[in-house]
N, C-alpha and C positions, 0 to 999 in steps of 0.2 A: 553240290555236288563239292564240292571244294576239297583240293588234295591235302596231306600233313602238310608239314614247314619246311620234311628236307625235299619234297620234290617239287613245292615251288621253287625254297633254292637252288636247286638241280635246273630249274628251268629258264631261272632271273642268270646265272653262269650262265647258261648253251645259250641262251639268246645276243647276251652283254659278249661272253666269245666270237659269235659269227660278226656281231657288230665290230670286233675289230679285226677278221681277216677282213672281209668284203670293203671295209673302208680305211683299209693301210698301204694304197696308195694317194689319199688324198688328207689332209687338216681336219681334225676331228671338229667336232659343230657343234651346235647347239641341242639341248632339251629342251623340246615344246610339248606341255604337259595341255592333255584334254580330260577334262576338261577345263583342268584350273587355269590354264594360259586360253585358248580355244573351248568357242561351248560345243563346237562341231568334230569332228574328225576331218571332212574336208576345207575348212579353216584355217585347220591348223597345218596340212599338206599344203596348202597356200602361200602359208607365214611361211614357211623353211625353205631352208638355203642346200646347195651339196652339201653331202654330209654328216646333213642333221637328221636328229632320231626324235622325230614321235611317241611319244609313252604317253597309253592309254590306259585310263585305272580302270580296274572292275566295275563291271556293269554292262546295261542292254542299248544299246544306240542306234533309234531306229527316227522316220523322216528324214527331212530332204539335212544335204551334208552330211548325213552317216550312215550313204548307199548308192552306187554307184561312184563308189570312192576315184578319181582319176589323179596320177604322179605328174601329169605333164610332163610325162621326160627327165624330171627329177634324180635323181640319183641320192634318195636317202633312207631310211631306216624307219618301217611304221614297226610299234610293235603294241604288245597289251604288256601291263605290269607282272600279270599271274596265270596266265597262259589263258586256252583257250574255252575252258570252262567256267572262267567266268568274266571273261568280253564278248561279249554278244552283237554281231551286227545282225538285225533283223530288220530284212524288207518287208517287210507286212504285204509279201506279193504282189510290190509291185518295182522292178527293177533286182538289179543285179548290185553284190557285195564292191565290188573292185573289177572296171577295166580299163585296162590296160593297152594302148594306142598308138603313141610318140614316140616309141623307139627306148622306151625303160629297157636295160642292161640289168647284169648280174646285181649290180650297187644299190638298185631298186629292190626294197624288201619288205617281203608283210611276210613277218612273225605272229605267231602265240591268237588269232582270230577263231569265233566259229560263226560263220556264215550262216544263217539260216532264211528258208522262204522268200529267196532270191525267183524273181516268177521274170519269165521276158520271151517275144514270142517265139523267138530265134539265136540260136547261138549264143547258149551259157549260161544259163538260170543263176550259177553262180557270182562265174566270174568267164569275164574275159576278157580274150588274151588273144594281137594281133599284131604282127610287125614289133612286138616286141619280148625281151627276154627275162623277164625278171625272177627275182629267188623268191619261194615260196614257202616256210617250215612254219611245222608248227601247229596247224591250222586244220580246225574241222570242216569240213562241206557238206551241208543235208539240210535234206526235205527242203532241194530246190529243183526248181524245173522249168525248160522249156516247153510251151502249150501249144507252140501254134497252129497249123491244119497244112502247113507243105512242105517239101521234103528240105527247107532249112532248120526245122524246129531237130535240133542238134546238140546236145553236149548240157543234160541237163543241169550236172553241176561245174564244169569247165568246160568252156572252147580255146584248144590252143592252134590259132590258125599262122594264116600266111606269112610267112617269116620270122616265124616264134621261133626259139630257144629255149624256154624256160627252164627253172631247173624246180620240183618238188620232189622236199623232202616233210619229210613224217608227219605227213596229211591223212586223215581220212578224208575220203569222201563216202559219202553213206547216205542211203533212202533219196536217195536226188531221183525226179524221172526226164521224160522227152514221147512227146508223142510219134518221132522217129525214131531217130538213133542216138546214138552214147542216153545212156539214164546217167551215168559217171562223168567220164571224161570221152571228148570230140577231138580225135588228132588229125588236122587239115595243113596237106604239105608243113608239119612241124620236128623237127629234130628234137624234142622236148627230152629231160633226163627223167626217171620216176625214180627216187632212191627208199626205201623205208617204209611205202604208202601201204593203208589198207583200203583196199577197195571194194562196197560189197553193202548188198540189197537194195542196188541201183533196178530201175526198171525204163525199157526201151522196146519199142517191134522190135529192131537188130543191135545188137552191143551193149547189149546188158551194161558192161560195164564198163569197155571202151569201144570206140571204133573209131579205125584207120583208113585214112584218105591219102594216096600218094606220097611222094617224097618228101625232106630223107624220113625214114621210122623210128619211132621213138625207139628212148633204151631206158629200161626199166628194173631195176635190180630189185633184190630183200622185198619183193613187194605180194601182200594179199589180193589175190582176186576169187573171191568166193562170192556165191550164193546168191548172185545179180539174176536180174531174169530179163530174158531168155537162155542168155551165154552171155559169158565170160571174155571173151572176145572173140572182134569180128574185121572186118577189111572189105573195099572194095576190090570188086573182082578184078578193074585193071588193073591193082597195088604188084609187084614184082614180088617184090620183099613183103616179110610182119614183121609186126614189131619183136623188138631184139630181148626179150624178155627169159632174167636169167636169176636163180636161186633164190627165186617164186615158188610160193604155193597157188597153183590155179585149176577151180573146178574143172575136172572135167583134161586136164593135162593138157604139159603142151611144152615143144618140143627147147630145148634147151639147160643150156648146163647148170647141173643143181635143183631143177625143180620136181615140185613133188605137187603131188595129188593126193590130198586125204582132207579129212572135216579138220581145221584149223582151234577145234575146241577153244571160242571165245566164254566170256561168262555171260554171254546172255542176256536174257530175260531185260535188252535195249540197252546191252553194255557188247555191242560187237566189234570191239578192237583188243580186249583186255585178252591176255593169256592164258586159260591156267597150267598147273603143274606136266598136266600129260602132254600140254602141246607140241604138235610134227614142230611147227616153227623153231621151238630153241635149239638153239645153238645148230641152227641152219641156212644162218647166210654165210653171206665174204662181205669182208673187213673193209677189202677194196672199194673204198668213195663212201663209203658208210657214215653219221653224226655218228661223232663220241657221247652223242644225247639223244634217251629215247622225247616222243612228246609230252611224259610226263616230267622230263627233266633227268630222270635217272639215268646215271651212265652204261655207255655202253663197252666192252660185251660187262656183262654179268656173271659169266661164265668162263670159258673155253672161248667161243664163236656168237658172233653177231645174233639174234633173235630176225628172223624174217617179220616183218612188217614192221607195225608204228611205236608196240609197242614191247619193251625190253624186257621179259618177266624176271622180276626181285627177286621171289621169291615166297610171297605172300600176294594170294591173289585180293584184287581188289573189289569189294562189293560196291556197287555206285546204281543204287537209283534211278528209274530210269527217268530222263528229263522229257518232258513233253514240247513237245516244240514245234 
């Protein structure tokens, strides 16, 4: 499921530019390669210093050292060479992809990975984040679950917990599940910022797409929430505020500037984030705070305005075969 060379080059430019911006206040660090320098991602992260980049080659990474990846509070960039289609973290139904819990901030960056088959009893099947505020960009979080039988079974894809204000950009949260709340993302006392993401086909008892509890409210912009079961957005009855959603497509509708409620017209057949030429998401987003490239590395905007979601429609519909995960 490789993309064409122009898209790959665009993706590399995107993550390199992001690294330049985020590391502008620090000296440029070393580049550590996986598996060239270290066989596992965790060993490379452990060896890295502030400002370093851990560059991960194409492939599927599984087993100890390639899941529950812990930055241990370090400011570094962990990125794939050629984007999430080509670099997969397979948790093998035992553990999560990433574990942020030691005060990581925006200069702790994850970019360009697919996380699949994460499994936890509670709180975040694919990614766990508490008391930390990393940047997660150009990632696919797919087919992860929280499978406990208690009320702690929340956030099949991602858990953003107390004291966290992470940034999520150009990500796809898809086909994750929870036995209780939030098949996609659970926000608990987390002021997360979500921009140009696609949240679709996630399942839970409540809050199939996202569930929000207490404050501060997450801010969601230019994103798609569609086809989640039983609903797209839910919140605790004790919450006085609702998630702040704007310039987004939300199935069933949602109050906010620029929001729409209509079929996003994905390609389908396993590809539920690339847009077709008649998609209402085209030219419907705001440029304020939007990334200058999409998850494929294609430049934004392609026309007069930014498109809603992780994909910027280029004028050519991608026909990508369904990946069995």
